[in-house]
N, CA and C atoms as an extended XYZ file, in Angstrom:
231
Properties=species:S:1:pos:R:3:atomname:S:1:resname:S:1:resid:I:1 pbc="F F F"
N         0.881       -0.849       -0.140 N   MET     1
C         0.006        0.027        0.105 CA  MET     1
C         0.881        1.399        0.102 C   MET     1
N         0.522        1.995       -1.121 N   LYS     2
C         1.425        3.055       -1.121 CA  LYS     2
C         0.841        4.389        0.104 C   LYS     2
N         1.760        5.320        0.373 N   ARG     3
C         1.589        6.241        1.233 CA  ARG     3
C         1.234        7.262        0.321 C   ARG     3
N         0.212        8.398        0.794 N   ARG     4
C        -0.184        9.600       -0.264 CA  ARG     4
C         1.028       10.583       -0.007 C   ARG     4
N         1.558       11.340       -0.855 N   ALA     5
C         2.409       12.216       -0.745 CA  ALA     5
C         1.641       13.381       -0.226 C   ALA     5
N         2.534       14.395        0.536 N   GLY     6
C         1.904       15.523        0.857 CA  GLY     6
C         1.420       15.453        2.327 C   GLY     6
N         1.174       14.151        2.900 N   LEU     7
C         0.623       13.907        4.236 CA  LEU     7
C         1.800       14.190        5.205 C   LEU     7
N         1.938       14.789        6.357 N   LYS     8
C         2.815       15.201        7.105 CA  LYS     8
C         2.761       14.031        8.258 C   LYS     8
N         3.735       13.426        9.035 N   GLU     9
C         3.722       12.628       10.058 CA  GLU     9
C         2.819       13.484       11.055 C   GLU     9
N         1.974       12.840       11.813 N   THR    10
C         1.313       13.324       13.051 CA  THR    10
C         2.591       13.781       14.183 C   THR    10
N         2.099       14.709       15.120 N   SER    11
C         3.247       14.914       16.133 CA  SER    11
C         2.971       13.694       17.466 C   SER    11
N         3.922       13.576       18.005 N   GLN    12
C         4.046       12.483       19.117 CA  GLN    12
C         3.285       12.855       20.103 C   GLN    12
N         2.180       13.680       20.269 N   GLN    13
C         1.830       14.115       21.365 CA  GLN    13
C         0.945       13.071       22.065 C   GLN    13
N         0.904       12.953       23.188 N   PRO    14
C        -0.293       11.734       23.728 CA  PRO    14
C        -1.521       12.176       23.668 C   PRO    14
N        -2.338       11.340       23.406 N   VAL    15
C        -3.892       11.765       23.270 CA  VAL    15
C        -4.311       11.821       24.824 C   VAL    15
N        -4.066       11.049       25.488 N   VAL    16
C        -4.495       11.080       26.913 CA  VAL    16
C        -3.277       11.615       27.855 C   VAL    16
N        -3.484       12.576       28.635 N   PRO    17
C        -2.440       13.140       29.607 CA  PRO    17
C        -2.039       12.172       30.357 C   PRO    17
N        -0.655       12.124       30.566 N   PRO    18
C         0.033       11.429       31.283 CA  PRO    18
C        -0.424       11.262       32.634 C   PRO    18
N        -0.748       12.223       33.233 N   GLU    19
C        -1.365       12.061       34.797 CA  GLU    19
C        -2.569       11.340       34.709 C   GLU    19
N        -3.228       11.299       33.941 N   LEU    20
C        -4.646       10.522       33.916 CA  LEU    20
C        -4.315        9.392       33.446 C   LEU    20
N        -3.491        9.013       32.710 N   LEU    21
C        -3.077        7.403       32.200 CA  LEU    21
C        -2.521        6.855       33.723 C   LEU    21
N        -1.758        7.607       34.275 N   GLU    22
C        -1.047        7.029       35.263 CA  GLU    22
C        -1.904        6.711       36.458 C   GLU    22
N        -2.883        7.551       36.888 N   SER    23
C        -3.917        7.253       37.832 CA  SER    23
C        -4.885        6.015       37.398 C   SER    23
N        -5.221        5.955       36.150 N   ALA    24
C        -5.918        4.761       35.596 CA  ALA    24
C        -5.585        3.567       35.759 C   ALA    24
N        -3.722        3.705       35.434 N   ARG    25
C        -3.212        2.268       35.722 CA  ARG    25
C        -3.100        1.850       37.139 C   ARG    25
N        -2.809        2.666       38.182 N   GLN    26
C        -2.817        2.546       39.672 CA  GLN    26
C        -4.240        2.100       39.892 C   GLN    26
N        -5.392        2.772       39.585 N   SER    27
C        -6.764        2.286       40.137 CA  SER    27
C        -7.223        0.826       39.631 C   SER    27
N        -6.530        0.551       38.492 N   ALA    28
C        -6.876       -0.806       37.861 CA  ALA    28
C        -5.958       -2.351       38.274 C   ALA    28
N        -4.552       -1.448       38.810 N   PHE    29
C        -3.969       -2.808       39.184 CA  PHE    29
C        -3.665       -2.817       40.816 C   PHE    29
N        -4.412       -1.804       41.613 N   GLU    30
C        -3.866       -1.939       42.628 CA  GLU    30
C        -5.026       -3.040       43.452 C   GLU    30
N        -4.528       -3.730       44.771 N   PRO    31
C        -5.358       -4.562       45.423 CA  PRO    31
C        -6.663       -4.310       45.781 C   PRO    31
N        -7.771       -5.109       45.545 N   LYS    32
C        -8.989       -4.334       46.090 CA  LYS    32
C        -9.170       -4.916       47.614 C   LYS    32
N        -9.486       -4.385       48.655 N   PRO    33
C        -9.881       -4.903       49.753 CA  PRO    33
C       -10.926       -5.850       49.887 C   PRO    33
N       -10.678       -7.287       50.799 N   LYS    34
C       -11.864       -7.607       50.582 CA  LYS    34
C       -12.915       -7.657       51.403 C   LYS    34
N       -14.111       -7.881       51.066 N   LYS    35
C       -15.158       -7.787       52.180 CA  LYS    35
C       -15.580       -8.811       52.841 C   LYS    35
N       -15.382       -8.621       54.133 N   THR    36
C       -15.788       -9.825       54.721 CA  THR    36
C       -16.704       -9.776       55.844 C   THR    36
N       -17.217      -10.841       56.788 N   PHE    37
C       -18.010      -10.855       57.476 CA  PHE    37
C       -18.206      -11.808       58.625 C   PHE    37
N       -18.701      -11.675       59.499 N   ARG    38
C       -18.821      -12.798       60.436 CA  ARG    38
C       -19.908      -13.499       60.377 C   ARG    38
N       -19.859      -14.680       60.700 N   CYS    39
C       -20.869      -15.407       60.549 CA  CYS    39
C       -21.922      -15.327       61.789 C   CYS    39
N       -23.079      -15.347       61.379 N   VAL    40
C       -24.028      -15.226       62.431 CA  VAL    40
C       -24.230      -16.254       63.613 C   VAL    40
N       -23.930      -17.428       63.004 N   VAL    41
C       -23.790      -18.894       63.943 CA  VAL    41
C       -22.590      -19.013       64.725 C   VAL    41
N       -21.299      -19.195       64.142 N   CYS    42
C       -20.357      -19.426       64.728 CA  CYS    42
C       -19.462      -18.340       65.006 C   CYS    42
N       -19.681      -17.297       64.412 N   GLY    43
C       -18.412      -15.972       64.678 CA  GLY    43
C       -17.259      -16.140       63.558 C   GLY    43
N       -17.314      -17.076       62.726 N   ALA    44
C       -16.008      -17.290       61.884 CA  ALA    44
C       -16.001      -16.228       61.032 C   ALA    44
N       -15.108      -15.791       60.279 N   GLU    45
C       -14.713      -14.899       59.185 CA  GLU    45
C       -15.325      -15.538       57.643 C   GLU    45
N       -16.270      -15.081       57.102 N   GLY    46
C       -16.553      -15.527       56.079 CA  GLY    46
C       -15.896      -14.707       54.681 C   GLY    46
N       -16.010      -15.345       53.614 N   ALA    47
C       -15.236      -14.736       52.240 CA  ALA    47
C       -15.919      -14.054       51.791 C   ALA    47
N       -17.206      -14.201       51.439 N   THR    48
C       -18.263      -13.324       50.707 CA  THR    48
C       -19.566      -13.089       51.527 C   THR    48
N       -20.413      -12.101       51.494 N   GLN    49
C       -21.293      -11.794       52.034 CA  GLN    49
C       -22.579      -12.317       51.105 C   GLN    49
N       -23.241      -13.161       52.162 N   GLN    50
C       -24.361      -13.876       51.481 CA  GLN    50
C       -25.579      -13.170       52.114 C   GLN    50
N       -26.513      -13.562       51.541 N   SER    51
C       -27.857      -13.008       52.344 CA  SER    51
C       -28.314      -13.560       53.604 C   SER    51
N       -27.521      -14.934       53.865 N   GLU    52
C       -27.680      -15.680       54.908 CA  GLU    52
C       -26.677      -15.262       55.957 C   GLU    52
N       -25.827      -14.703       55.640 N   MET    53
C       -24.920      -14.222       56.619 CA  MET    53
C       -23.892      -15.320       57.132 C   MET    53
N       -23.927      -16.706       56.762 N   LEU    54
C       -23.426      -17.914       57.301 CA  LEU    54
C       -21.877      -18.102       56.618 C   LEU    54
N       -20.928      -18.656       57.422 N   CYS    55
C       -19.687      -19.198       56.701 CA  CYS    55
C       -19.773      -20.518       56.058 C   CYS    55
N       -18.813      -21.007       55.223 N   TRP    56
C       -19.094      -22.115       54.509 CA  TRP    56
C       -19.526      -23.381       55.179 C   TRP    56
N       -18.849      -23.390       56.361 N   VAL    57
C       -19.200      -24.621       57.207 CA  VAL    57
C       -20.418      -24.529       57.671 C   VAL    57
N       -21.110      -23.397       58.322 N   CYS    58
C       -22.283      -23.365       58.503 CA  CYS    58
C       -23.459      -23.586       57.473 C   CYS    58
N       -23.014      -23.207       56.495 N   ARG    59
C       -24.069      -23.288       55.391 CA  ARG    59
C       -24.150      -24.779       54.838 C   ARG    59
N       -22.988      -25.395       54.826 N   ARG    60
C       -23.050      -26.838       54.444 CA  ARG    60
C       -23.839      -27.490       55.594 C   ARG    60
N       -23.554      -27.291       56.898 N   LEU    61
C       -24.368      -27.913       58.007 CA  LEU    61
C       -26.165      -27.584       57.708 C   LEU    61
N       -26.212      -26.436       57.346 N   LYS    62
C       -27.845      -26.142       56.905 CA  LYS    62
C       -28.184      -27.017       55.809 C   LYS    62
N       -27.504      -27.126       54.659 N   ILE    63
C       -27.876      -27.703       53.546 CA  ILE    63
C       -28.050      -29.252       53.708 C   ILE    63
N       -27.368      -29.750       54.907 N   SER    64
C       -27.213      -31.106       54.899 CA  SER    64
C       -28.386      -31.427       55.974 C   SER    64
N       -28.798      -30.851       56.687 N   ALA    65
C       -29.863      -30.864       57.660 CA  ALA    65
C       -31.160      -31.081       56.971 C   ALA    65
N       -31.357      -29.853       55.832 N   TRP    66
C       -32.676      -29.967       55.187 CA  TRP    66
C       -32.619      -31.278       54.299 C   TRP    66
N       -31.249      -31.781       53.758 N   ARG    67
C       -31.573      -33.149       52.956 CA  ARG    67
C       -31.864      -34.026       54.175 C   ARG    67
N       -31.740      -34.327       55.010 N   GLU    68
C       -31.826      -35.229       56.288 CA  GLU    68
C       -33.536      -35.019       56.676 C   GLU    68
N       -33.972      -33.873       56.318 N   ILE    69
C       -35.348      -33.836       57.106 CA  ILE    69
C       -36.375      -34.245       55.554 C   ILE    69
N       -35.816      -33.910       54.438 N   GLU    70
C       -36.328      -34.049       53.295 CA  GLU    70
C       -36.701      -35.850       53.158 C   GLU    70
N       -35.564      -36.553       53.561 N   GLN    71
C       -35.489      -37.802       53.439 CA  GLN    71
C       -35.916      -38.756       54.322 C   GLN    71
N       -36.383      -38.351       55.312 N   GLN    72
C       -36.976      -39.037       56.389 CA  GLN    72
C       -38.746      -39.040       56.087 C   GLN    72
N       -39.234      -40.397       56.376 N   ALA    73
C       -40.460      -40.858       55.622 CA  ALA    73
C       -41.463      -40.245       56.942 C   ALA    73
N       -42.318      -39.580       56.257 N   PRO    74
C       -43.553      -39.001       57.507 CA  PRO    74
C       -44.090      -39.909       58.251 C   PRO    74
N       -44.119      -39.527       59.441 N   ILE    75
C       -44.784      -40.249       60.488 CA  ILE    75
C       -46.255      -40.719       60.151 C   ILE    75
N       -46.678      -41.998       60.176 N   SER    76
C       -48.234      -42.453       60.076 CA  SER    76
C       -48.513      -42.454       61.466 C   SER    76
N       -49.821      -41.931       61.702 N   GLU    77
C       -50.691      -42.277       62.832 CA  GLU    77
C       -51.447      -42.940       62.740 C   GLU    77
């Protein structure tokens, strides 16, 4: 592909100011603080905030208890 004659090279001035570019880099690559919470049952630290506010151990115990209740046969009178 041929270049057109008569076009000058554009100046090497940056489009984005260097200060703005540096602040964007810092905000993109700085570590984000983790949001932690305390479990309402045992007080252990949880990794993510869920609506139940349970740590992973208490949540698994809750799910297991639900499964046991569902598997029990109804008592006939």
